[in-house]
C-alpha positions as CSV (number, residue, x, y, z in Angstrom):
1,X,96.4,109.2,-110.0
2,X,96.7,106.3,-107.6
3,X,94.4,105.3,-104.8
4,X,95.2,106.9,-101.4
5,X,97.2,104.6,-99.1
6,X,95.7,106.3,-96.0
7,X,92.7,108.5,-95.7
8,X,91.4,110.4,-92.7
9,X,87.8,111.6,-93.0
10,X,86.3,114.1,-90.6
11,X,88.7,113.2,-87.8
12,X,88.2,114.9,-84.4
13,X,90.2,114.5,-81.2
14,X,89.6,116.0,-77.8
15,X,92.0,115.9,-74.9
16,X,91.3,117.3,-71.4
17,X,88.1,119.0,-72.6
18,X,90.0,120.7,-75.4
19,X,89.5,120.0,-79.0
20,X,92.8,119.4,-80.7
21,X,91.4,119.2,-84.2
22,X,88.0,118.6,-85.8
23,X,86.7,117.9,-89.3
24,X,90.2,117.0,-90.4
25,X,90.3,115.2,-93.7
26,X,93.5,114.2,-95.6
27,X,94.5,111.7,-98.2
28,X,98.1,110.3,-98.3
29,X,99.2,108.8,-101.6
30,X,101.8,106.1,-101.9
31,X,105.3,107.4,-102.3
32,X,104.5,110.9,-101.0
33,X,105.7,112.8,-97.9
34,X,103.2,114.6,-95.7
35,X,104.4,117.4,-93.4
36,X,102.5,118.2,-90.2
37,X,103.1,121.7,-88.7
38,X,101.8,123.6,-85.8
39,X,102.7,125.0,-82.4
40,X,103.5,122.9,-79.4
41,X,100.4,121.3,-77.9
42,X,98.4,121.7,-81.1
43,X,97.9,117.9,-81.6
44,X,100.6,117.0,-84.2
45,X,102.0,114.0,-82.3
46,X,98.4,112.9,-81.4
47,X,97.4,113.1,-85.1
48,X,100.4,111.1,-86.2
49,X,99.8,108.4,-83.5
50,X,96.2,108.2,-84.6
51,X,97.2,107.7,-88.3
52,X,99.7,105.1,-87.3
53,X,97.2,103.1,-85.3
54,X,98.7,103.8,-81.9
55,X,95.9,106.0,-80.5
56,X,92.2,105.1,-80.8
57,X,90.8,108.1,-79.0
58,X,89.2,109.9,-81.9
59,X,86.1,110.1,-83.9
60,X,85.8,110.0,-87.7
61,X,86.9,107.5,-90.3
62,X,90.3,106.1,-91.2
63,X,90.7,104.2,-94.4
64,X,93.7,102.1,-95.4
65,X,93.8,101.3,-99.0
66,X,90.2,102.3,-99.3
67,X,89.0,100.0,-96.5
68,X,88.1,100.8,-92.9
69,X,91.3,100.5,-91.1
70,X,89.8,99.0,-87.9
71,X,88.6,96.0,-89.9
72,X,92.1,95.3,-91.2
73,X,94.0,96.3,-88.0
74,X,96.5,93.4,-88.0
75,X,97.4,93.8,-91.7
76,X,97.6,97.5,-91.3
77,X,100.0,97.3,-88.3
78,X,102.2,94.8,-90.2
79,X,102.7,97.4,-92.9
80,X,103.1,100.4,-90.6
81,X,106.3,101.9,-89.1
82,X,106.1,104.8,-86.8
83,X,109.3,106.7,-85.7
84,X,108.4,109.4,-83.2
85,X,110.6,112.0,-81.7
86,X,111.2,109.6,-78.7
87,X,112.5,106.3,-80.2
88,X,111.9,103.3,-78.0
89,X,115.6,102.4,-77.8
90,X,116.9,101.3,-74.4
91,X,120.5,102.3,-74.0
92,X,121.3,99.4,-71.7
93,X,120.4,96.9,-74.3
94,X,122.4,95.8,-77.3
95,X,121.0,96.6,-80.8
96,X,119.8,93.0,-81.2
97,X,118.1,93.1,-77.7
98,X,116.4,96.4,-78.7
99,X,115.1,94.8,-81.9
100,X,113.6,91.9,-79.9
101,X,112.1,94.1,-77.1
């Protein structure tokens, strides 16, 4: 078995005095798919944004390739791609302009 690419250990996130999740631990192995399910407002997008390095409002540990993600932030972000349900494509720009934006 290979080393996890990304690990979340005891993650907790609170928004507007409401805990979205707590004590969440997950290991994501290279070459695998991970499915996140839950009702609207349960914190799915928030969790994905935290895992992708786009949201830092959480407690717990995130490890990337076995190392604390925050100490390798630039390297992590160079290797990360996040495609959310709202792509950042501006319809008034050409494809090349969107890539540069």
